N, CA, C and O of each residue as an XYZ file, in Angstrom:
1032
protein
N      90.946    103.559    108.219
C      90.206    104.838    107.602
C      88.648    104.935    108.068
O      87.753    104.528    107.328
N      88.399    105.481    109.294
C      87.389    105.493    109.904
C      86.626    106.604    109.576
O      85.491    106.362    109.166
N      87.042    107.995    109.674
C      86.555    109.244    109.953
C      86.343    109.686    108.548
O      85.396    110.413    108.250
N      87.378    109.177    107.513
C      87.374    109.849    106.220
C      86.622    109.001    105.001
O      86.654    109.219    103.790
N      85.991    108.047    105.683
C      85.203    107.237    104.927
C      83.746    107.017    105.322
O      82.960    106.386    104.615
N      83.445    107.549    106.441
C      82.229    107.411    107.031
C      81.788    106.253    106.930
O      80.829    105.962    106.215
N      82.627    105.200    107.849
C      82.802    103.630    108.090
C      81.515    103.470    109.266
O      81.512    104.038    110.358
N      80.490    102.595    108.772
C      79.534    102.438    110.240
C      79.959    102.025    111.284
O      80.739    101.074    111.328
N      79.472    102.745    112.486
C      79.956    102.701    113.502
C      79.852    101.296    114.190
O      79.077    100.459    113.728
N      80.730    100.992    115.440
C      80.610     99.534    115.990
C      78.792     99.492    116.293
O      78.049     98.587    115.913
N      78.391    100.682    117.041
C      77.051    100.375    117.177
C      76.009    100.024    115.974
O      75.248     99.071    116.144
N      75.956    100.749    114.794
C      75.809    100.513    113.803
C      75.726     99.137    113.113
O      74.797     98.655    112.464
N      76.978     98.610    113.430
C      77.594     97.249    112.977
C      76.651     96.219    113.900
O      76.121     95.211    113.434
N      76.547     96.609    115.151
C      75.794     95.548    116.172
C      74.252     95.691    115.914
O      73.516     94.837    116.408
N      73.781     96.587    115.263
C      72.606     96.599    114.684
C      72.078     95.825    114.020
O      71.060     95.162    114.219
N      73.076     95.900    112.794
C      72.740     95.673    111.363
C      74.317     94.769    110.871
O      75.297     95.500    110.724
N      74.489     93.475    110.672
C      75.349     92.965    110.089
C      76.007     93.621    109.092
O      75.313     93.685    108.078
N      77.189     94.186    108.976
C      77.777     94.725    107.548
C      79.049     93.904    107.025
O      79.726     93.439    107.941
N      79.401     93.697    106.022
C      80.148     92.857    105.391
C      81.487     93.621    104.632
O      81.383     94.777    104.221
N      82.464     93.015    104.528
C      83.715     93.769    103.683
C      84.119     95.156    104.405
O      84.412     96.137    103.723
N      84.121     95.189    105.645
C      84.849     96.325    106.392
C      85.734     95.709    107.373
O      85.485     94.828    108.197
N      86.892     96.384    107.110
C      88.007     96.102    107.858
C      88.419     94.737    107.307
O      88.604     93.823    108.110
N      88.567     94.541    106.062
C      89.295     93.127    105.787
C      90.388     93.301    105.217
O      90.745     92.313    104.575
N      91.338     94.495    105.174
C      92.596     95.018    104.989
C      93.329     95.804    105.585
O      92.831     96.840    106.026
N      94.695     95.535    105.763
C      95.642     96.553    106.135
C      95.432     97.871    105.419
O      94.747     97.721    104.407
N      95.824     99.141    105.648
C      95.905    100.123    105.023
C      96.612    100.122    103.805
O      96.201    100.522    102.716
N      97.875     99.565    104.121
C      98.805     99.511    103.025
C      98.413     98.805    101.675
O      98.857     99.136    100.576
N      97.399     97.648    101.940
C      96.889     96.775    101.161
C      96.230     96.981    100.281
O      95.061     97.183    100.611
N      96.462     97.041     99.052
C      95.475     97.522     97.648
C      94.602     96.382     97.442
O      95.014     95.228     97.561
N      93.203     96.724     97.084
C      92.015     95.818     96.634
C      91.656     96.009     95.116
O      91.114     97.107     94.991
N      91.738     95.471     94.142
C      91.299     95.793     92.836
C      89.830     95.091     92.813
O      89.396     94.130     93.448
N      89.199     95.985     91.785
C      87.704     95.529     91.356
C      87.855     93.909     90.931
O      86.819     93.345     90.578
N      88.685     93.400     90.946
C      88.437     91.596     90.706
C      88.186     91.056     92.105
O      87.186     90.450     92.489
N      89.575     91.475     92.993
C      89.129     90.956     94.069
C      87.744     91.079     94.661
O      87.036     90.173     95.101
N      87.416     92.776     94.565
C      86.010     92.993     95.327
C      85.258     92.002     95.054
O      84.788     91.258     95.915
N      85.035     91.876     93.628
C      83.957     90.743     92.939
C      83.755     89.351     93.633
O      82.674     88.900     94.013
N      84.908     88.785     93.727
C      85.162     87.508     94.440
C      84.609     87.943     95.575
O      83.437     87.623     95.775
N      85.184     88.617     96.394
C      84.806     88.766     98.164
C      83.544     89.063     98.110
O      82.878     88.439     98.936
N      82.825     89.952     97.293
C      81.233     90.550     97.288
C      80.366     89.186     97.165
O      79.321     89.062     97.805
N      80.911     88.052     96.210
C      80.078     87.089     95.669
C      80.152     86.235     97.054
O      79.179     85.623     97.492
N      81.233     86.263     97.593
C      81.321     85.341     98.934
C      80.279     85.534     99.748
O      79.512     84.682    100.196
N      80.284     86.787     99.937
C      79.524     87.433    101.157
C      77.925     87.683    101.026
O      77.128     87.766    101.960
N      77.647     87.784     99.603
C      75.935     87.424     99.109
C      76.024     86.130     99.345
O      75.248     85.849    100.259
N      76.723     85.004     98.877
C      76.298     83.598     98.829
C      75.936     83.294    100.306
O      74.966     82.638    100.685
N      77.097     84.017    101.248
C      76.812     83.728    102.614
C      75.520     84.260    103.442
O      74.926     83.740    104.387
N      75.320     85.351    102.825
C      74.184     85.910    103.508
C      72.812     85.277    103.077
O      71.855     85.142    103.840
N      72.842     84.864    101.607
C      71.531     84.255    101.269
C      71.234     82.706    101.906
O      70.124     82.292    102.241
N      72.606     81.908    101.991
C      72.458     80.526    102.267
C      71.705     80.847    104.324
O      71.198     79.952    105.000
N      71.859     82.006    104.688
C      71.174     82.254    105.853
C      69.847     82.913    105.690
O      69.308     83.507    106.624
N      69.415     82.827    104.714
C      68.136     83.222    104.507
C      67.564     84.794    104.636
O      66.395     85.180    104.638
N      68.673     85.478    104.731
C      68.723     86.924    104.843
C      68.708     87.862    103.401
O      69.496     87.538    102.512
N      67.861     88.941    103.212
C      68.033     89.773    101.801
C      69.181     90.367    102.287
O      69.532     90.461    103.463
N      69.826     90.822    101.133
C      71.098     91.521    100.616
C      70.837     92.856    100.353
O      69.913     93.133     99.589
N      71.585     93.834    100.927
C      71.273     95.174    100.656
C      72.718     95.889    100.550
O      73.427     96.075    101.539
N      73.090     96.285     99.178
C      74.470     96.634     98.711
C      74.291     98.429     98.713
O      73.535     99.143     98.053
N      75.270     98.752     99.691
C      74.904    100.278     99.662
C      76.483    100.832     99.637
O      77.365    100.108    100.098
N      76.842    102.302     99.013
C      77.782    102.932     99.292
C      79.025    102.120     98.082
O      78.747    101.372     97.144
N      80.296    102.561     98.498
C      81.238    102.072     97.286
C      81.286    103.278     96.142
O      80.384    104.113     96.081
N      82.323    103.286     95.321
C      82.639    103.604     94.306
C      81.560    103.327     92.758
O      81.144    102.196     92.510
N      81.305    104.261     92.050
C      80.287    103.840     90.947
C      80.896    102.573     90.291
O      80.157    101.607     90.103
N      82.560    102.507     89.834
C      83.079    101.553     89.222
C      82.745    100.026     89.892
O      82.583     99.016     89.207
N      82.686    100.064     91.144
C      82.784     99.167     91.971
C      81.328     98.373     92.036
O      81.057     97.177     91.930
N      80.639     99.361     92.219
C      79.111     98.941     91.762
C      78.482     98.183     90.736
O      77.608     97.317     90.696
N      79.426     98.970     89.666
C      78.818     98.307     88.259
C      79.213     96.593     88.343
O      78.613     95.857     87.559
N      80.219     95.984     89.297
C      80.474     94.630     89.299
C      78.892     93.885     89.188
O      78.651     92.943     88.433
N      78.120     94.381     89.898
C      76.554     93.804     90.372
C      76.038     93.685     89.085
O      75.127     92.870     88.935
N      76.576     94.571     87.753
C      75.224     94.480     86.894
C      76.104     93.893     85.482
O      75.515     93.901     84.401
N      77.495     93.403     85.565
C      77.842     93.235     84.595
C      79.697     92.809     84.800
O      80.208     92.974     85.908
N      80.457     92.326     83.736
C      81.703     92.291     83.679
C      82.467     93.641     83.914
O      82.002     94.673     83.428
N      83.492     93.662     84.562
C      84.115     95.149     84.848
C      85.690     94.959     84.366
O      86.331     95.959     84.045
N      86.248     93.737     84.329
C      87.275     93.431     84.140
C      87.670     92.142     83.515
O      86.972     91.152     83.730
N      88.844     92.053     82.674
C      88.957     90.872     81.918
C      89.900     90.171     82.748
O      89.935     90.481     83.939
N      90.832     89.088     82.222
C      91.442     88.277     82.900
C      92.953     88.332     82.173
O      93.734     87.387     82.062
N      93.092     89.366     81.825
C      94.409     90.156     81.171
C      95.140     90.183     82.542
O      94.558     90.647     83.523
N      96.431     89.685     82.631
C      97.630     89.628     83.651
C      98.724     90.826     83.051
O      99.354     90.700     82.001
N      98.780     91.766     83.780
C     100.076     92.621     83.318
C     101.084     92.436     84.289
O     101.070     93.101     85.324
N     102.075     91.482     84.024
C     103.159     91.418     85.067
C     104.042     92.765     85.600
O     104.429     93.498     84.689
N     104.268     93.016     86.467
C     105.096     94.363     87.121
C     106.226     94.498     86.261
O     106.640     95.652     86.377
N     106.846     93.909     85.532
C     107.985     93.871     84.957
C     107.683     94.595     83.553
O     108.452     95.438     83.090
N     106.680     94.256     83.016
C     106.114     94.696     81.731
C     105.583     96.058     82.002
O     105.945     96.920     81.200
N     104.760     96.445     83.017
C     104.476     97.640     83.460
C     105.675     98.583     83.538
O     105.820     99.530     82.765
N     106.408     98.312     84.385
C     107.903     99.001     84.267
C     108.134     99.611     82.942
O     108.075    100.751     82.481
N     108.367     98.647     82.580
C     109.165     98.801     81.149
C     108.550     99.720     80.257
O     109.299    100.473     79.635
N     107.456     99.788     80.099
C     106.412    100.578     79.359
C     106.473    101.842     79.892
O     106.413    102.733     79.044
N     106.578    102.211     81.080
C     106.171    103.106     82.121
C     107.826    103.842     81.588
O     107.685    104.939     81.048
N     108.944    103.462     81.670
C     110.119    103.858     81.377
C     110.294    104.349     79.776
O     111.014    105.256     79.360
N     109.558    103.612     79.143
C     109.640    103.871     77.835
C     108.869    105.130     77.634
O     109.402    105.958     76.896
N     107.493    105.484     78.253
C     106.785    106.515     78.354
C     107.632    107.779     78.591
O     107.671    108.736     77.819
N     108.439    107.646     79.979
C     109.383    108.624     80.151
C     110.520    109.188     79.296
O     111.032    110.306     79.233
N     110.740    108.027     78.657
C     112.228    108.326     77.851
C     111.575    108.817     76.227
O     112.082    109.740     75.589
N     110.544    108.124     75.804
C     110.104    108.424     74.190
C     108.880    109.031     73.846
O     108.428    109.340     72.744
N     108.244    109.192     75.432
C     106.781    109.735     75.397
C     105.848    109.525     74.723
O     105.996    108.588     73.938
N     104.474    110.266     74.695
C     103.551    109.414     74.418
C     103.113    108.996     72.774
O     102.314    108.122     72.442
N     103.824    109.820     71.968
C     103.498    109.838     70.294
C     104.220    108.119     70.171
O     103.692    107.308     69.410
N     105.443    107.741     71.006
C     106.076    106.461     70.533
C     104.994    105.474     70.829
O     104.678    104.627     69.994
N     104.306    105.580     72.226
C     103.578    104.308     72.542
C     102.215    104.284     71.536
O     101.492    103.318     71.291
N     102.124    105.478     71.107
C     100.686    105.459     70.092
C     101.167    104.770     69.022
O     100.462    103.943     68.446
N     102.407    105.037     68.650
C     102.609    104.442     67.211
C     103.081    103.058     67.483
O     103.135    102.335     66.487
N     103.381    102.613     68.451
C     103.440    101.105     68.898
C     102.114    100.302     68.666
O     101.971     99.308     67.953
N     100.994    101.078     69.572
C      99.982    100.734     69.704
C      99.142    100.243     68.099
O      98.440     99.252     67.899
N      99.475    101.171     67.287
C      98.637    101.147     65.955
C      99.484    100.302     65.101
O      99.156    100.063     63.939
N     100.661     99.796     65.679
C     101.337     98.500     64.879
C     100.587     97.621     65.150
O     100.193     96.926     64.214
N     100.081     97.307     66.611
C      99.817     96.204     66.939
C      98.436     96.077     66.733
O      97.891     95.004     66.990
N      97.634     97.281     66.190
C      96.134     97.045     65.766
C      96.008     97.858     64.785
O      95.473     98.967     64.782
N      96.665     97.114     63.679
C      96.410     97.760     62.424
C      95.117     98.026     61.887
O      94.939     98.831     60.973
N      94.207     97.365     62.435
C      92.584     97.747     61.776
C      92.234     99.277     62.355
O      92.103    100.242     61.603
N      92.102     99.347     63.806
C      91.720    100.388     64.335
C      91.958    100.256     66.048
O      91.701     99.274     66.744
N      92.536    101.580     66.482
C      92.451    101.745     68.123
C      91.157    101.878     68.453
O      90.981    102.163     69.638
N      90.014    101.745     67.670
C      88.458    102.209     68.248
C      88.388    103.342     68.897
O      88.776    104.379     68.359
N      87.862    103.327     70.205
C      87.610    104.756     70.996
C      88.392    104.881     71.706
O      87.771    105.172     72.729
N      89.514    104.875     71.968
C      90.757    104.883     72.865
C      91.287    106.553     72.422
O      91.622    107.024     71.335
N      91.168    107.245     73.991
C      92.014    108.473     73.499
C      93.331    108.581     73.522
O      93.941    108.461     74.585
N      93.892    108.798     72.473
C      95.290    108.430     72.341
C      95.979    109.954     73.041
O      97.171    109.979     73.347
N      95.276    110.912     73.198
C      95.887    112.147     74.176
C      95.549    111.454     75.508
O      94.939    112.421     75.964
N      95.501    110.922     76.079
C      95.548    110.287     77.461
C      96.260    109.282     77.760
O      95.874    108.135     77.536
N      97.492    109.582     78.351
C      98.491    108.851     78.653
C      98.437    107.596     79.375
O      99.185    106.646     79.148
N      97.465    107.629     80.310
C      97.271    106.538     81.359
C      96.509    105.653     80.476
O      96.847    104.481     80.643
N      95.507    105.828     79.507
C      94.837    105.054     78.809
C      95.634    104.660     77.721
O      95.459    103.486     77.396
N      96.360    105.215     77.138
C      97.259    104.674     76.100
C      98.330    103.341     76.541
O      98.601    102.291     75.958
N      98.804    103.956     77.911
C      99.777    102.897     78.445
C      98.905    101.683     79.065
O      99.412    100.580     78.860
N      97.921    101.680     79.646
C      97.006    100.508     80.055
C      96.976    100.072     78.870
O      97.835     99.192     78.828
N      96.248    100.219     77.384
C      96.224     99.761     76.368
C      97.083     98.909     75.760
O      96.771     97.844     75.229
N      98.163     99.378     75.838
C      99.432     99.180     75.402
C     100.025     97.964     76.290
O     100.574     97.062     75.658
N      99.971     97.875     77.496
C     100.173     96.886     78.373
C      99.208     95.584     78.296
O      99.560     94.489     78.734
N      98.205     95.779     77.813
C      96.944     94.535     77.817
C      97.391     93.939     76.245
O      97.626     92.735     76.139
N      97.491     94.819     75.068
C      98.054     94.195     74.022
C      99.035     93.410     74.077
O      98.953     92.323     73.506
N     100.391     93.839     74.896
C     101.545     93.142     74.659
C     101.484     91.778     75.586
O     101.961     90.714     75.189
N     100.795     91.943     76.957
C     100.498     90.877     77.876
C      99.605     90.035     77.402
O      99.600     88.939     77.962
N      98.634     90.236     76.312
C      97.991     88.997     75.928
C      98.429     88.952     74.563
O      98.573     87.729     74.557
N      98.726     89.257     73.512
C      99.001     89.089     72.080
C      97.875     89.300     71.516
O      97.739     88.790     70.404
N      96.943     89.948     71.976
C      95.831     90.586     71.113
C      95.429     91.910     70.989
O      95.679     92.772     71.832
N      94.830     92.089     69.992
C      94.286     93.674     69.360
C      93.375     94.067     70.519
O      92.923     93.332     71.397
N      93.203     95.355     70.345
C      92.253     96.002     71.652
C      90.698     95.467     71.012
O      89.721     95.258     71.731
N      90.711     95.314     69.626
C      89.205     94.918     69.298
C      88.848     93.510     69.769
O      87.804     93.134     70.302
N      90.117     92.707     69.407
C      89.736     91.336     70.262
C      89.746     91.098     71.806
O      89.275     90.048     72.243
N      90.255     92.015     72.624
C      90.159     92.026     73.741
C      88.777     92.500     74.312
O      88.278     92.146     75.380
N      88.315     93.273     73.493
C      86.987     93.741     73.568
C      85.636     92.964     73.318
O      84.604     92.969     73.989
N      85.874     92.456     72.432
C      84.965     91.361     71.996
C      84.808     90.113     73.317
O      83.827     89.679     73.922
N      86.379     89.799     73.399
C      86.374     88.860     74.500
C      85.843     88.918     75.985
O      85.636     87.967     76.739
N      85.638     90.554     76.270
C      85.266     91.168     77.575
C      83.700     90.920     77.431
O      83.118     90.265     78.295
N      82.998     91.461     76.302
C      81.836     91.686     75.877
C      81.072     90.146     76.273
O      80.066     90.015     76.971
N      81.692     89.291     75.757
C      81.376     87.717     75.908
C      81.256     87.024     77.481
O      80.721     85.990     77.880
N      82.017     88.110     78.167
C      82.008     87.425     79.866
C      81.232     87.531     80.498
O      80.897     88.714     80.548
N      80.546     86.798     81.220
C      79.852     86.674     82.240
C      79.757     87.586     83.716
O      80.637     87.376     84.551
N      78.783     88.497     83.988
C      79.414     89.059     85.278
C      79.458     88.135     86.529
O      78.951     87.013     86.532
N      80.141     88.723     87.657
C      79.942     88.053     88.852
C      78.292     87.849     89.396
O      77.978     86.991     90.221
N      77.737     88.401     89.033
C      76.740     88.280     89.604
C      75.203     88.168     88.251
O      74.056     88.609     88.324
N      75.756     87.560     87.397
C      74.876     87.356     86.188
C      73.520     86.306     86.665
O      72.429     86.386     86.100
N      73.694     85.711     87.352
C      72.779     84.800     87.970
C      71.976     85.205     89.028
O      71.149     84.434     89.515
N      72.117     86.187     89.378
C      71.161     87.156     90.728
C      70.055     87.721     90.058
O      69.929     87.790     88.835
N      69.324     88.090     90.841
C      68.432     89.407     90.410
C      68.646     90.480     91.090
O      68.377     90.598     92.286
N      69.086     91.238     90.465
C      69.502     92.876     91.224
C      68.728     93.774     91.113
O      68.312     93.880     89.959
N      68.263     94.619     91.934
C      67.443     95.716     91.788
C      68.195     96.883     92.212
O      68.720     96.822     93.324
N      68.341     97.950     91.510
C      68.808     99.126     91.581
C      68.092    100.282     92.119
O      67.133    100.545     91.393
N      68.185    100.986     93.012
C      67.382    102.211     93.552
C      68.421    103.221     93.871
O      69.221    103.003     94.780
N      68.454    104.351     93.150
C      68.898    105.828     93.655
C      69.037    106.631     94.480
O      69.103    107.655     93.800
N      69.159    107.006     95.752
C      69.209    108.018     96.564
C      69.659    109.350     96.007
O      70.843    109.657     95.864
N      68.504    110.207     95.667
C      69.365    111.541     95.395
C      68.554    112.414     96.306
O      67.457    112.204     96.823
N      69.462    113.575     96.385
C      68.918    115.098     97.375
C      68.938    116.003     96.120
O      69.421    115.762     95.014
N      68.287    117.116     96.572
C      68.326    118.323     95.812
C      69.478    118.960     95.757
O      70.247    118.731     96.691
N      69.859    119.766     94.859
C      71.252    120.322     94.829
C      71.554    121.260     96.237
O      72.620    121.227     96.851
N      70.607    121.933     96.528
C      70.893    122.743     97.602
C      71.392    121.938     98.926
O      72.398    122.284     99.546
N      70.763    121.076     99.209
C      70.536    119.891    100.166
C      71.947    119.646    100.172
O      72.738    120.070    101.016
N      72.278    118.759     98.930
C      73.448    118.086     98.653
C      74.709    118.949     99.086
O      75.552    118.440     99.824
N      74.846    120.276     98.621
C      75.826    121.046     98.926
C      76.135    121.311    100.133
O      77.284    121.336    100.576
N      74.797    121.596    100.941
C      74.919    121.841    102.523
C      75.510    120.813    103.100
O      76.470    120.976    103.853
N      75.008    119.629    102.818
C      75.829    118.438    103.715
C      77.285    118.131    103.208
O      78.117    117.638    103.969
N      77.491    118.355    102.253
C      78.917    118.084    101.653
C      79.793    119.239    102.569
O      80.954    119.009    102.905
N      79.150    120.398    102.895
C      80.212    121.218    103.473
C      79.923    120.796    105.105
O      80.850    121.116    105.850
N      78.981    120.249    105.636
C      78.673    119.988    107.037
C      79.830    118.685    107.306
O      80.715    118.638    108.161
N      79.458    117.633    106.217
C      80.346    116.698    106.161
C      81.997    117.202    106.372
O      82.672    116.987    107.379
N      82.312    117.722    105.486
C      83.765    118.023    105.537
C      83.998    118.698    106.869
O      85.053    118.307    107.367
N      83.260    119.717    107.718
C      83.588    120.360    108.622
C      83.718    119.384    109.869
O      84.696    119.394    110.616
N      82.441    118.396    110.035
C      82.425    117.237    110.762
C      83.561    116.432    110.882
O      83.957    116.167    112.017
N      84.152    115.998    109.908
C      85.359    115.052    110.080
C      86.486    115.620    110.153
O      87.502    114.926    110.194
N      86.553    117.003    110.185
C      87.543    117.601    110.661
C      87.743    117.684    111.985
O      88.823    117.632    112.574
N      86.491    117.837    112.508
C      86.042    118.440    113.936
C      86.402    116.958    114.573
O      86.962    116.882    115.666
N      86.051    115.825    113.834
C      86.008    114.451    114.443
C      87.755    113.860    114.462
O      88.152    112.768    114.867
N      88.365    114.714    114.026
C      90.027    114.368    114.234
C      90.651    113.633    112.965
O      91.465    112.732    113.167
N      90.362    113.923    111.893
C      90.618    113.437    110.481
C      92.159    114.044    110.262
O      92.825    113.407    109.446
N      92.645    114.898    110.723
C      93.953    115.148    110.431
C      94.977    114.074    111.316
O      95.976    113.556    110.817
N      94.605    113.894    112.459
C      95.087    112.661    113.584
C      94.941    111.429    112.816
O      95.824    110.593    113.005
N      94.077    111.158    112.048
C      93.617    109.877    111.743
C      94.692    109.650    110.663
O      95.299    108.582    110.593
N      94.904    110.637    109.855
C      95.743    110.673    108.315
C      97.150    110.436    109.163
O      97.732    109.352    109.136
N      97.498    111.267    109.713
C      98.916    111.026    110.516
C      99.272    109.945    110.767
O     100.375    109.524    110.418
N      98.074    108.990    111.689
C      98.575    107.445    112.054
C      98.508    106.898    110.810
O      99.430    106.128    110.539
N      97.611    107.092    109.909
C      97.722    106.072    108.705
C      98.831    106.069    107.915
O      99.288    105.181    107.195
N      99.213    107.196    108.146
C     100.620    107.627    107.107
C     101.750    106.856    107.521
O     102.680    106.503    106.795
N     101.570    106.561    109.040
C     102.728    105.843    109.722
C     102.544    104.125    109.544
O     103.353    103.273    109.910
N     101.369    103.930    108.941
C     100.797    102.687    108.729
C     101.098    102.409    107.086
O     100.850    101.339    106.530
N     101.470    103.162    106.668
C     102.009    102.764    105.340
C     100.456    103.426    104.362
O     100.050    102.721    103.438
N      99.853    104.525    104.621
C      98.842    104.730    103.846
C      99.271    105.037    102.288
O      98.668    104.613    101.302
N     100.487    105.898    102.282
C     100.780    105.908    100.753
C     101.464    105.042    100.077
O     101.960    105.441     99.023
N     101.631    103.964    100.390
C     101.806    102.874     99.585
C     100.683    101.863     99.095
O     100.811    100.759     98.565
N      99.486    102.615     99.451
C      98.164    102.123     98.638
C      97.518    103.406     98.242
O      96.712    103.999     98.959
N      97.976    103.871     96.872
C      97.712    105.152     95.998
C      96.410    105.121     96.065
O      96.002    106.281     96.112
N      95.391    104.219     96.100
C      94.055    104.898     95.686
C      93.326    105.078     96.916
O      92.364    105.843     96.851
N      93.591    104.512     98.065
C      93.334    104.758     99.489
C      93.783    106.622     99.503
O      93.026    107.588     99.598
N      95.310    106.576     99.368
C      95.830    107.803     99.658
C      95.348    109.265     99.027
O      95.599    110.402     99.428
N      94.340    108.683     97.570
C      94.150    109.800     97.065
C      92.445    109.935     96.867
O      91.805    110.613     96.063
N      91.940    108.895     98.066
C      90.412    109.399     98.405
C      90.401    110.725     98.948
O      91.363    111.218     99.539
N      89.112    111.401     98.709
C      89.174    112.840     99.152
C      88.550    112.916    100.690
O      87.690    112.349    101.364
N      89.419    113.854    100.800
C      89.451    114.100    102.613
C      90.939    113.371    103.183
O      91.512    113.817    104.177
N      91.433    112.255    102.440
C      92.648    111.971    102.904
C      93.731    112.503    101.995
O      94.840    112.458    102.527
N      93.714    113.012    100.722
C      94.430    113.548     99.627
C      94.929    114.994    100.406
O      96.072    115.433    100.538
N      93.715    115.517    100.835
C      93.769    117.029    101.039
C      94.676    116.841    102.447
O      95.771    117.396    102.539
N      94.248    116.190    103.302
C      94.997    116.316    104.680
C      96.678    115.871    104.630
O      97.569    116.201    105.413
N      96.748    115.047    103.477
C      98.102    114.757    103.214
C      98.938    115.841    102.518
O     100.120    115.998    102.821
N      98.259    116.675    101.480
C      98.737    117.950    100.948
C      99.096    118.754    102.341
O     100.214    119.235    102.532
N      98.020    118.843    103.286
C      98.181    119.930    104.517
C      99.521    119.421    105.037
O     100.539    120.109    104.959
N      99.498    118.139    105.595
C     100.510    117.784    106.370
C     102.079    118.118    105.806
O     103.103    118.502    106.370
N     101.757    117.791    104.480
C     103.372    117.974    103.468
C     103.479    119.264    103.029
O     104.309    119.412    102.131
N     102.872    120.283    103.399
C     103.050    121.665    103.334
C     102.426    122.501    101.924
O     102.672    123.682    101.682
N     101.589    121.622    101.090
C     101.314    121.842     99.924
C      99.931    122.957    100.012
O      99.528    123.639     99.070
N      99.417    122.927    101.244
C      98.143    123.557    101.188
C      98.158    124.281    102.717
O      98.661    123.574    103.590
N      97.727    125.438    103.087
C      97.736    125.629    104.491
C      96.207    125.554    105.043
O      95.109    125.476    104.492
N      96.636    125.612    106.336
C      95.308    125.461    107.228
C      93.756    126.037    106.852
O      92.670    125.463    106.931
N      94.010    127.040    106.528
C      92.774    127.743    105.725
C      92.182    127.167    104.502
O      90.976    127.191    104.254
N      92.927    126.743    103.888
C      92.724    126.123    102.465
C      92.152    124.419    102.835
O      91.575    123.864    101.900
N      92.277    123.760    103.917
C      92.002    122.460    104.030
C      90.688    122.032    103.739
O      90.377    121.159    102.929
N      89.749    122.871    104.632
C      88.586    122.458    104.358
C      87.489    123.009    103.144
O      86.473    122.374    102.862
N      87.811    124.079    102.593
C      87.463    124.592    101.243
C      87.985    123.640    100.292
O      87.259    123.491     99.309
N      89.097    122.921    100.314
C      89.716    122.196     99.209
C      88.551    120.618     99.419
O      87.803    120.267     98.507
N      88.634    119.905    100.703
C      87.669    118.956    100.571
C      86.384    119.242    100.158
O      85.902    118.454     99.343
N      85.561    120.383    100.600
C      84.284    120.391    100.037
C      84.609    120.640     98.433
O      83.907    119.948     97.697
N      85.399    121.368     97.872
C      85.319    121.492     96.373
C      85.545    119.943     95.656
O      84.761    119.505     94.814
N      86.459    119.376     96.021
C      86.586    117.925     95.265
C      85.671    117.287     95.585
O      85.348    116.516     94.681
N      84.814    117.183     96.810
C      83.539    116.509     97.050
C      82.445    116.673     96.054
O      81.928    115.720     95.472
N      82.083    118.029     95.864
C      81.292    118.452     95.208
C      81.607    117.983     93.738
O      80.677    117.454     93.129
N      82.781    118.116     93.127
C      83.560    117.838     91.759
C      82.952    116.230     91.978
O      81.895    115.954     91.410
N      83.489    115.415     92.624
C      82.940    114.038     92.693
C      81.575    113.657     92.571
O      81.107    112.769     91.858
N      80.803    114.680     93.600
C      79.486    114.107     93.263
C      79.000    114.373     91.919
O      78.276    113.567     91.337
N      79.403    115.566     91.363
C      79.200    115.582     90.167
C      79.396    114.393     89.089
O      78.516    113.850     88.421
N      80.692    114.151     89.096
C      81.155    112.890     88.329
C      80.412    111.417     88.580
O      80.467    110.490     87.772
N      79.671    111.377     89.921
C      79.307    110.083     90.168
C      77.748    110.401     89.556
O      77.250    109.342     89.176
N      77.010    111.347     89.392
C      75.880    111.339     88.859
C      75.817    111.177     87.434
O      75.019    110.419     86.881
N      76.697    111.921     86.818
C      76.941    111.515     85.314
C      77.288    109.897     85.407
O      76.551    109.313     84.613
N      78.152    108.982     86.101
C      78.592    107.935     86.180
C      77.059    107.010     86.291
O      76.682    106.159     85.485
N      76.470    107.388     87.313
C      75.215    106.747     87.570
C      73.899    106.604     86.167
O      73.164    105.676     85.828
N      74.070    107.842     85.708
C      73.233    108.028     84.705
C      73.717    107.155     83.424
O      72.964    106.450     82.752
N      74.871    107.298     83.245
C      75.585    106.595     81.579
C      76.022    105.295     81.960
O      76.318    104.650     80.954
N      76.193    104.597     83.112
C      77.084    103.433     83.293
C      76.076    102.444     83.862
O      76.228    101.289     83.467
N      75.076    102.668     84.713
C      74.365    101.842     85.373
C      73.095    101.519     84.706
O      72.598    102.455     84.079
N      72.502    100.476     84.701
C      71.132    100.325     84.061
C      69.972    101.140     84.629
O      69.992    101.779     85.681
N      68.803    101.001     83.639
C      67.608    101.703     84.677
C      67.416    101.647     85.615
O      67.834    100.519     85.877
N      66.850    102.250     86.958
C      66.731    102.235     88.145
C      65.592    103.142     88.634
O      65.118    104.125     88.065
N      65.282    102.636     89.729
C      64.034    103.655     90.209
C      64.972    104.706     91.096
O      65.999    104.356     91.678
N      64.396    106.147     91.095
C      64.911    107.090     92.106
C      64.387    107.438     93.073
O      63.169    107.525     92.912
N      64.851    107.790     94.419
C      64.161    108.041     95.482
C      64.655    109.433     95.803
O      65.858    109.640     95.644
N      63.832    110.477     96.263
C      64.375    111.739     96.823
C      64.603    111.940     98.419
O      63.678    112.258     99.167
N      65.458    111.799     98.702
C      65.976    111.769    100.207
C      65.607    113.296    100.567
O      65.983    114.297     99.957
N      64.767    113.231    101.720
C      64.534    114.664    102.492
C      64.680    114.751    103.506
O      64.044    115.677    104.011
N      65.652    113.823    104.572
C      65.784    113.771    105.337
C      66.460    114.688    106.219
O      67.163    115.509    105.629
N      66.429    114.781    107.716
C      66.674    115.876    108.495
C      68.333    115.646    108.417
O      68.950    114.590    108.555
N      68.857    117.017    108.143
C      70.566    117.282    107.911
C      71.203    116.528    109.055
O      72.079    115.668    108.969
N      70.632    116.983    110.109
C      71.256    116.396    111.606
C      71.275    115.079    111.570
O      72.194    114.651    112.268
N      70.685    114.288    111.080
C      70.380    112.993    111.176
C      71.133    111.849    110.590
O      71.316    110.708    111.016
N      71.626    112.612    109.208
C      72.633    112.158    108.035
C      71.744    111.616    107.291
O      72.065    111.102    106.220
């Protein structure tokens, strides 16, 4: 996944060592718990060599790993997940919410009971652990983060809205000109759709829609631009509400230099 992820080039990686790049085949999912372990190993290795560590890029949720716990130790076996999914399909959301209420006689807290995915995940975790949502939340809050013993400083690089919009347009155009459609075609043969998170990444999902006939060529670039802008808006909210206080730098670099 080179073009659609803006992966650092071989020249950039030769100039500055990068970590956690090209560590999995495209069909192999990685979850946030695995990422935290791999990131910790990389950070410890860099520090042991006496070098400073700079974390850059990635999703907001994975970035949160550096500031606190993001996942508990509840293991949901595939059989349980399949069984609850089948109940959702056969009985609908109200049946699952009713069972959740029976397992949580006190309260469902802030759970969005109109959101099928959140209800399903909550029921999976209650059944897998034998605990209430309140107990699970308390246990989660008591956990230490993967980097709780490290000094982590956060800086957010932002750009004026007009410049950001222009960069998004240029980025979509550059990806397509660099061969994104050919890259996705190759990755589909390598099992991309077996990794839902990767297949739904912006740039990849629109090209898959194009290759499978759901959108035409004229809509491909505008769809990537529209969805990237929506993601950028969502990210700004996430950074503001989910991450600790930080300093902000305004980026005003030449658009042609990246």
